[in-house]
N, C-alpha and C positions, 0 to 999 in steps of 0.2 A: 504494500500500500504506500502511496505517496501522501505524506503529511502536509495538509494545507494550513496556512495561518488563518486566524479568525477573519482578517480583512479579505482574504481570498474567498473564504466561504461566503461572506456577506456579498461579495461581488458576483459570485456564482448564483446565489439565490436571487439577486436582483436581475441578472440576465435571464434566469428561468421565469421569473415573474413577467418580464417583458415579453417572453415567448407565450406565456399563459394568456396575456392580453390579446394575442392574435387569435386565440381559440383553436390553434393547431399544435399538434405534437411534432416530434422529430428532434434529432440531435442538434445541439448548438455548441459552439465553442466560445468560451469566455476568456478573454485576455486579462488575466489577473495581474495585479501589481507585484505581488510577492512570489507567485508560483508559475508564472508563464501561462500558456494556454491550457485550459481544462475543458474536456469534453463533458457536456451535461446531457444525459438522456432524459427525454420527456415523452410521455405517452398518455393518451386520453383513454380511460376505461370508464364507460358510462358517464357519470357526472363528476368523475375524479380526474384531475390533472396530476399524475404522479411524475416526480422528477428526482434526480439525484446524480451523483458522479461516481460511477463504478470505478474501483481502484484507488479512490482517494478517501481520506479521513481527516478528522480534526482532533486536536488534543482535548480530552475531557475536561481539562482545567479551563477551557474557553467557553464552557456551557453557559455560565452566568453572563458573560459578555454577549453571547449570541442572544440569549433571552432578553437582555436589556436592549439590544439593537432592534429586536422585533417590536418593541413598544413604540417605536417612532418610524417604522417602515411597513409597507411600501409608500405610505403617504396618500394624498388625495382623499382623505377621509377614511382610509383603511389602515388597520394595523395587523401584523401577523400574530397568530397564536403560536404557542410553543409547547410541544409535548416532550416532557423530560424523560429520562431513563426510568424504567420500572422493572419489576421482576420478569415480565414478559419481553421487555426490550432493554436488556442491560447494557448494550453496546451501541445504541443509536438514539437519536432525537429526531423530531420532525418539526419543521416550520410549516404552519398551516394557515389557510385563509379560506373561509366559506363565503362565496359570493352567490347571487341568485342563479348564475349560469353554471359555474364549475367550482369544485372544491380543490384548492391548490394544496399539494402535499409534497414537500421537499424532504427527502431522507438524508440525514447526515450521520455517518458512522464515526465512532470515536475510538481513539487509542489511549 
């Protein structure tokens, strides 16, 4: 796994959200400041826009920073929700957003 900085994860989530706004799935590449190009996979399943970056993860010590970032993003009257680790998901978190059209769900694995 390639370890991403918190800033890179935030940039990837923002890129995926911009793709979400188009209503179309498909891979995108995010040019991150700290980690170079990161490929993000997006797919629409029913009313859910699932996305993430296979082969990449984030330091679990950055969870609080990501949670805090969610409270002010993506903007435009919307804020992301944050699903923390739990017994069923001990190694990943989700950044989520429910809109009338689609449910945005970005998977972030932790190391």
